N, C-alpha and C positions, 0 to 999 in steps of 0.2 A: 373253216375258221376264216374270219374276215381279214383281208389284206391290210397291211399297215399303210397309212397315208405316206406318200412320197415326201422327201425333204423338199421344202419350198426354196426356190432360188432366193438369194439374198443380194440386195444392192446396198453398197456402202458409199455414202456421199461425204466428201471432205468439206471443210469449212473455208472461211475467208483465208486467203494466202496459203492454203494447204493443198497438198496433192495426194497421190496414192500412198505415200509413205506414212501419212497419219494413221492409216488403217492397216499397215503392213502386218502387225502382230495378229490382228483379228482375222485378216484374210487367210493367214497361215493356220491359225487355230481352228477356224470353222470350215475351211475349204475341203477338209477330208470328209465332211458329212453332207455337203451340198454344193451346188454351183454358187460361187461368190463373184459378183461383179463389183468393180470399184470405179466410181466416177472419176473424171467428168464424162467418159464415154462419148467423146466427140463434141461436147458443147463448145461452140465457137467462143473464142476469147473475147470477142467484141459484144456478145450478148449482155445486155445491161438491165434485164427484167427477169424477176424470179419466175413469172409465169411462162416466159419463153424458154427459160432453162428447163423447166419441168416438161414442156411440150417436146423439146428435143430429146430429153432422156426417155420419155414414154415411147417416142418413135424409134429409139435405138434399141430398146429391149424387146427381144422376141418372146420371152415368156409371157403367157397371158395373165399370170398372177405371180406375185413375188412379195417378199418382205423387204422393207426399206429402213435403214438406219442412217440418220443424218447427224453429223457433228456440227454444232454451231450454225453457220450459214447453211450447211448441208441439211440441217433440220428444217429450215425455212423452205428449201427447195422440195424436200420430202412432203411437207404439208401442202405445197402447191400441186404436187403430183396427185396427192389424195383428193384435193379439191376438184381436179380435172378428171380423174379416173378412179373413183372410189372402189369400183368393182375389181380393179387390178391389184390393189394394195391389200395384201393378206396379213399385214402386221406392220406396226410403226414403232420405231425407237428414236427418241430425241435425246441427244447427248449435249449438255451444256448449251442449250438452245432457248427458244422462246416463241411466243405467239403474237405479241403486241406489235402494232404498227408504230412508226416513229411518233413520239408524243407531240402534241401541239405546244405552242408557247415556248418559254425559255429553254426547257429541257430539250425539245426538238431542235431548236436553233443551236444549242450547244453541241448536240451530237453532229449536226450538219457541219459546223465549223471544225470540230476535232477530226472528223473523217476526211474532210477536204484538205486539212492541213497535212495529213499523212500522205494523201495523193500528191500534193504539191511537193512534199519532201521526196517522194519516189521519183518525180519528174526532174527535180533539180539536183538531187544527190545520189539517186539510185536505191536499189532494194536493200543494200547493206545498211544504209542509214535507217530505212524503215524497220529492219529487223532489230536494230539497237533500240529504237523508240517503242516499237509495238510489242515485241515478244516478252520482255521481262515481267510486265504486269499480268501476262496471260498464264504464267506457270507458278507452281509452288516455289517459294524462295529457294528450297534445297536443290531445285533443278538447274538454277542459273550457274553457268560456268562448267557444267558437266558435259560429257560426250553426247548425252541426249539433247542438251540444249544446242550443241553445235549441229546436230542432225536437224533440229527445227530451223536454225539459221539457214542451213543449206536448202531447206524446203522453201523458205521465203525467197532466197536468191534465185530459185528456179522459176519464180513468177516474174512478172515484168510490169512496168507502170501502166500500160494500156489495159492489161487484164485486171489489175488492181482497181483502176478507175471504174471499169465496167462493173466489178463486184460491189464496189462502194455505192455506185448509182443504184444498183438493184436493191441493196439493203436499205438505203435511205427512202426508197419508195415501196418498201415491203407492205403488203396488205395486212389487215387484221386477220389472223388465222385462228382466233379463239372459236368461231363457229365451226370451223373444220374439225378442230380437236374435240369439241363437244359431240360431234356427230360420228366419231369413229366407232365402228362395231367390231373391228378385229383387235387382237391383243396389242396393248400399248405398253411400252417400257420407257420410263424417264430416268436418265442417269445424269448425275451432277457431281463434280469434284467439290469436296467440302470447303476448299479454299478458293473456289472459283469467284473472282471479283467481278468478272464481266457479266456472267449469267448466274447469279448466286443461288444458293439453296432455296431462299424464300420464293424466288420466281418459279422454281420447280414444284414447290409445295402448292403454289397457286394453280399451276397447270394440273396437278393431280386432283385438286378440288373440282376442277371442271369435268373430270372424268374419273369418278371414284373407283371404277374397275381397273384403272391403270396401276402399274407397279412402279414404285419410286425407289431407286437405289442411290445412296450417297457413297462416294468413293473417298476414303480417307487419304490424307497426305497428298492432295491432288488439287491442281488449279483448273484452268479452262481447257487444257489440252489432254483431257482424260484418256483417250485411246492410246496416246504415246506415253503419258506420265505413269499410268497404272494399267498396262496392257492386260495382265493376267486377270485382274478384277473386272475389267470391262468385258473381256472375252467370256468370262464365266457368266456375267449378267446377260449378255447377248445369247449365250447357249441356252440358258434357262428360258428366256423369252421365246426363242425359236422352237422349243418343244411345244409351247402353246400355239404358236403359229402353225406348225405342222398338224397338230391335233385338230385345229379349227378349219383346215383347208378343205 
């Protein structure tokens, strides 16, 4: 009788202003079935380029092949890992993320100004001020004022202006990752909160259209911070995706 494929290691990558806590529920839920690694895995706080972040992660991971799930900015790093080492990525999950470069023209300039305004706020008034400005639009309105929201605030406070500035620089110069997504041959999962205003459902439908074999899951009563807002639903979606990753290994 043929042996069952071993469970593929899983790398979980946090997004902008997030740390390991954004993936705490998924690491616990999935860690009993496989090795789970949670970024940043030694990425230097001063690194301000997505490609360099991806190179550092690839160097830090001993497993020759692994599945990677990235939330928000973490999804952009995951795509860069796939660009650089497609043979090592045995499955890709993008949560509340995207593939497009910063747009040209007025839209791109507006993004540049708004992101740099937040960096300036961090430098002049600290990360608490950033949390008050940045977090509320990122979550479902029902989350604001709850203990979960305070966990998110604490996560932002664990960051610092220098790290935030480096992350913003990396995002502003993000490359077009659409060709990378089109070329994926391993199982792909796309997850989006139904009330995500930053990376909305229509963006994820467009990504699925680039790769018809991908699976798209919308999470109800959920904004941009899906792994924390609806941890059970996100964990279940990842568990189903990992079955296909293991089978394809």
